C-alpha positions as CSV (number, residue, x, y, z in Angstrom):
1,X,0.3,-0.1,0.0
2,X,1.2,3.2,-1.0
3,X,1.4,6.5,1.4
4,X,-0.4,9.2,0.6
5,X,-0.7,11.7,3.4
6,X,-0.1,12.0,7.4
7,X,-3.0,13.9,9.1
8,X,-2.7,14.6,13.1
9,X,-1.2,10.8,14.1
10,X,-2.7,8.7,10.9
11,X,-1.2,8.2,8.5
12,X,-3.5,7.9,4.9
13,X,-2.5,5.0,2.6
14,X,-4.7,4.0,-0.6
15,X,-5.7,0.1,-0.6
16,X,-7.0,-1.5,-4.0
17,X,-10.3,-2.6,-4.5
18,X,-8.7,-6.0,-4.5
19,X,-7.8,-6.1,-0.8
20,X,-11.5,-4.0,0.5
21,X,-12.2,-7.0,3.0
22,X,-10.1,-5.0,5.2
23,X,-12.3,-2.8,6.2
24,X,-14.5,-5.2,7.3
25,X,-13.6,-5.4,10.9
26,X,-13.8,-1.5,11.2
27,X,-17.2,-1.2,9.4
28,X,-18.0,-3.5,12.3
29,X,-16.9,-1.4,14.8
30,X,-18.5,1.9,13.7
31,X,-22.2,0.2,14.5
32,X,-23.1,3.6,15.3
33,X,-23.3,5.0,11.8
34,X,-24.7,1.9,10.2
35,X,-27.6,2.8,13.0
36,X,-28.2,6.1,12.0
37,X,-27.5,5.7,8.5
38,X,-29.0,2.4,7.6
39,X,-31.0,1.2,10.4
40,X,-29.5,-1.7,10.8
41,X,-25.8,-2.8,11.6
42,X,-23.2,-3.4,9.0
43,X,-23.6,-6.3,7.1
44,X,-20.9,-9.3,6.9
45,X,-20.1,-8.7,3.1
46,X,-20.6,-4.5,3.5
47,X,-17.0,-3.7,2.4
48,X,-17.0,-6.4,-0.5
49,X,-19.4,-4.9,-2.0
50,X,-18.3,-1.0,-2.0
51,X,-16.8,-1.2,-4.9
52,X,-20.0,-2.2,-6.9
53,X,-21.9,0.4,-5.3
54,X,-19.9,3.3,-7.2
55,X,-21.8,5.1,-9.8
56,X,-21.0,3.4,-13.1
57,X,-20.2,7.0,-15.2
58,X,-17.3,7.8,-12.3
59,X,-13.7,7.4,-13.7
60,X,-12.9,5.4,-11.0
61,X,-12.6,4.6,-7.2
62,X,-10.3,4.9,-4.3
63,X,-9.9,3.4,-1.2
64,X,-7.7,4.9,1.5
65,X,-6.7,3.1,4.6
66,X,-5.7,5.5,8.0
67,X,-4.0,3.9,10.4
68,X,-2.8,5.1,13.6
69,X,1.0,5.3,15.3
70,X,0.8,1.6,15.6
71,X,-0.4,1.0,12.9
72,X,-4.1,-0.1,13.9
73,X,-6.4,0.7,11.1
74,X,-9.1,3.2,12.0
75,X,-10.2,5.3,9.6
76,X,-11.5,4.9,5.9
77,X,-11.9,7.4,2.8
78,X,-13.7,5.8,0.1
79,X,-14.1,8.3,-3.3
80,X,-14.7,8.2,-6.8
81,X,-13.1,10.9,-8.9
82,X,-14.0,12.6,-12.1
83,X,-17.7,12.2,-10.9
84,X,-19.8,13.9,-11.9
85,X,-17.5,15.6,-14.2
86,X,-13.7,15.5,-14.8
87,X,-11.6,17.1,-11.8
88,X,-14.5,16.3,-9.8
89,X,-14.3,13.7,-6.7
90,X,-17.1,12.6,-5.3
91,X,-16.6,11.4,-1.2
92,X,-18.4,8.5,-0.6
93,X,-18.0,7.5,3.0
94,X,-15.7,9.2,5.7
95,X,-15.3,7.1,8.5
96,X,-13.3,6.6,11.9
97,X,-13.6,4.5,14.4
98,X,-15.1,5.5,17.7
99,X,-12.0,5.2,19.8
100,X,-10.1,7.9,17.8
101,X,-13.0,10.2,16.8
102,X,-12.8,13.6,18.5
103,X,-9.5,15.7,19.3
104,X,-10.1,17.0,15.9
105,X,-8.6,14.8,13.7
106,X,-11.5,14.2,11.2
107,X,-10.6,18.1,10.7
108,X,-7.2,17.1,10.1
109,X,-8.0,14.0,7.9
110,X,-9.9,16.6,5.6
111,X,-7.4,19.2,5.4
112,X,-4.8,16.8,4.2
113,X,-6.6,14.9,1.9
114,X,-8.1,17.9,0.1
115,X,-4.2,19.1,0.0
116,X,-3.6,15.8,-1.4
117,X,-6.7,15.6,-4.1
118,X,-5.3,19.0,-5.2
119,X,-1.8,17.6,-6.2
120,X,-4.1,14.7,-8.4
121,X,-5.8,17.8,-10.2
122,X,-9.0,17.5,-8.2
123,X,-11.1,21.1,-8.4
124,X,-13.8,20.4,-6.7
125,X,-14.8,17.8,-3.8
126,X,-18.8,16.7,-3.3
127,X,-19.9,14.3,-0.9
128,X,-23.6,13.7,0.4
129,X,-25.0,13.9,4.4
130,X,-27.9,12.0,5.5
131,X,-30.6,14.4,6.8
132,X,-31.0,12.4,10.1
133,X,-26.8,13.2,11.1
134,X,-26.8,16.7,11.8
135,X,-23.6,16.3,13.8
136,X,-22.1,15.7,10.5
137,X,-23.8,18.6,8.8
138,X,-22.5,20.7,11.6
139,X,-19.2,19.3,11.0
140,X,-18.9,19.4,6.9
141,X,-20.3,23.1,7.0
142,X,-17.4,23.9,9.4
143,X,-15.1,22.4,7.1
144,X,-16.0,24.8,4.5
145,X,-18.4,22.7,2.3
146,X,-21.8,24.4,0.9
147,X,-25.1,23.1,0.2
148,X,-25.8,22.5,-3.6
149,X,-29.3,20.2,-3.4
150,X,-31.2,18.0,-1.3
151,X,-32.1,14.5,-3.2
152,X,-34.2,11.9,-2.3
153,X,-35.9,10.2,-0.5
154,X,-33.2,7.5,-1.0
155,X,-33.5,4.0,0.5
156,X,-30.6,3.0,2.4
157,X,-30.7,-0.2,5.0
158,X,-34.2,0.0,6.3
159,X,-34.6,3.8,6.2
160,X,-36.0,5.8,4.0
161,X,-34.4,10.0,4.0
162,X,-32.9,12.8,2.3
163,X,-29.7,13.5,1.4
164,X,-27.9,17.1,1.0
165,X,-25.5,17.0,-1.3
166,X,-22.6,19.5,-0.2
167,X,-19.6,20.8,-2.6
168,X,-16.1,22.7,-1.7
169,X,-14.0,24.2,-4.3
170,X,-10.4,23.1,-3.9
171,X,-8.6,25.3,-6.5
């Protein structure tokens, strides 16, 4: 795995799609996220299906593992590039393990990730925030993302809700 960037005490590494199952234990540890956004815990094959859920029009997918100073997997960034247009990235998932949340790590990760994206030629970063996740909306607003439009309702797991699409220029 190749080193991408350092953020606070976390190191980011690219993970090929073939190794996506590496994330399964992390997804299972983040039950609070899955209950809030899917109405259920992570499924036994949650990690394995991630690459197949990407939009077919995207340029490609990108999985990033976040590891602590001891090398333990404590976070994931999952994104697609050239979606919906060239030089635009869409962050489908940023998830930190419960034990490393807080202490400014999420902000440090996003700032470092944005700098890395700029180096890749990205001009815009988009993401979606589930309406039942007000903490995420506050975080992304604080990080400089602006509302674009509400989408939905969409069905995720056993829940149906709207998603706020947000974006931030990177250039």
